[in-house]
Residue, then its C-alpha position, 0 to 999 in steps of 0.5 A: x395119291x399116296x401120302x408124302x413121307x412124314x404123313x401117315x393117317x391109317x390107310x387113307x390117301x390124298x385127294x388131288x385138287x389138280x394134276x401133278x407133273x409125273x402122274x400118268x394122267x397128267x399129259x391128258x389134263x395138260x392137253x385138255x387145258x391147252x385145247x380149251x384155251x386154243x379153242x376159246x381164242x379162235x383156233x380150230x382143232x383138226x378132226x383128223x389129227x387132234x394135235x393140229x390146230x389152225x386158224x384163218x386170219x385172211x381169205x386163203x391164209x392160215x396159221x398152223x400150230x402143231x403140238x407134241x406133249x409140250x413141244x410145238x411148231x408154228x407155221x405161217x406166211x406172216x411173221x406178224x401172225x406168228x408173233x401174235x400167236x406166241x404172245x397169246x400162248x405166253x399169256x396163259x402158259x410159261x413157255x420158252x420161245x426158241x425162234x426159227x425152228x432148227x430142231x424138233x424131237x431130234x429131227x434137224x430142220x435145214x433151210x436153203x432159201x436161195x433154192x427154196x427148199x427145206x430139208x429134214x434129217x437125223x444125222x446126229x441121231x444116226x451117229x449117236x446110235x452108232x456110238x452108243x452101240x460101238x459100231x461107229x468104226x465099222x466099215x460101211x457097205x453099198x447094200x446091207x442085205x443080199x437077195x439070198x439072205x433070209x431071216x427065219x424063226x428057225x435061226x433062233x438059238x435053241x441051245x442054252x449056251x446060244x440063248x445065254x450069249x444072245x441075251x447079252x446082245x442089244x439087238x432089240x435096242x438097236x431095232x427100237x432106235x432104228x424104228x424111230x429113225x425110219x418113222x421120222x425121216x428115213x423111208x430108205x432105212x434098208x440102206x446102209x446106215x453109217x454110209x448115209x448118215x446125212x440122208x434126209x427128206x427134201x421139200x420145196x416147190x412142186x416137182x414137175x407135173x405131179x398129181x396133188x397127192x399120189x401113193x405108190x403101193x407094192x408088195x413082196x409076195x409070200x416072203x414072210x418065210x415062216x408063215x407065207x405072208x406077204x410084205x406090204x409097203x406104201x408111200x404117199x407124196x404131196x406135190x412130189x415130196x414124200x409125207x407118209x410111208x409104211x412097210x408091214x407084214x400082212x395079217x393073213x396068207x394071200x392065195x395069189x399076188x392079185x389078192x395080196x396086192x388087193x389087200x395092200x391097196x385097201x390099206x393104202x386107200x384108208x391112208x389116202x382118205x385120211x390124208x385127203x381129209x387132213x389137207x382139205x381141212x387145213x385149206x389145201x385145194x386138191x384136184x386129185x388123189x391117186x393110188x398107183x399099183x403095178x398089178x393089173x389084176x388088183x386094179x381090175x378087181x377093185x374096179x369091177x363088182x363082178x362075182x367070181x368063183x376065184x375071189x368070193x372068199x376075200x373078206x368083205x371089208x377089203x371091198x370098201x375100196x370099190x365104194x371109194x372109187x365110185x365116190x371118186x374120192x380116190x382114183x387108181x392108176x397103173x404104174x410100171x414096176x420100174x417107177x414104183x417107188x415103194x419097190x425098195x420098201x418091200x424088196x431087196x433091190x439092186x443099188x441103181x434101183x435103190x438110188x432111183x427110188x430114193x430120187x423119186x421119194x425126194x430123199x437125198x444126201x445133204 
């Protein structure tokens, strides 16, 4: 460390005896200390997420601790065990107990005990975004993007005047703000923002006869207008409630919808393996994990090892999906496009279809 003001001994620097707050390696040192303390007191660290700790205090009963830097959540059926864990933490760390969780990292947690549901949303964050960028009084619309509207690099400003004008537009800041919203609680981020500020995720009892873990995969073929790549999306539901989702542009150009969907299935399979491992490690008994796809060609390709002239060029690492299916770790199911929840994550859909997808994803307006 550089010498403090008032001290100067040649070109020497100070040797730290312990970590100081504000240095780039301080968070790592803080985590290591926390990790050692939790492990020494009977907790186990998840092999699938290093910020998740758990401990079994009775047969089939667990207490979970979720850590994010210096914020944490404790979840357990027993208030006594929660109190014991809080006391354990206070012995070693200077911490403040905030009681029942109502907000974490800008995410609001709302309980309805009579209906036995829990809702998470970021309504205040939405209003803050609108206020910061001075668009809080703008008129909301039913559908934010028409099917004929296309974005392309060709639309970027070329003339010096246009470049100068666009440099003053806070476009990148708005995108970053919306990205955090999308990652946390809003898989429906394509929906109008101001008109649905109170939209959030709802969790409760098992919704009907849902498979333990199910995933929906979809894509929009070759809609990356500049390079012809496909847009891929998937959403994972546990007992009928969405817990993980993603929309991304594929890294390579696919020669057909079957091959594009096959690559999308491979991406979803990796997430399915991780999610299954995490849930089973935390003591959740799973009967099945299924990935649903609306492309029969991709399903057939994943279930058959036949060598074919038209598919021999597919990169070998995408074929690991076949080993996963043979091991029966994950199964693949066919779903009709009408009930594919990720259609709204990859395509511009009509309003009624968007509402249907939101309902399937357990996204509702509070």
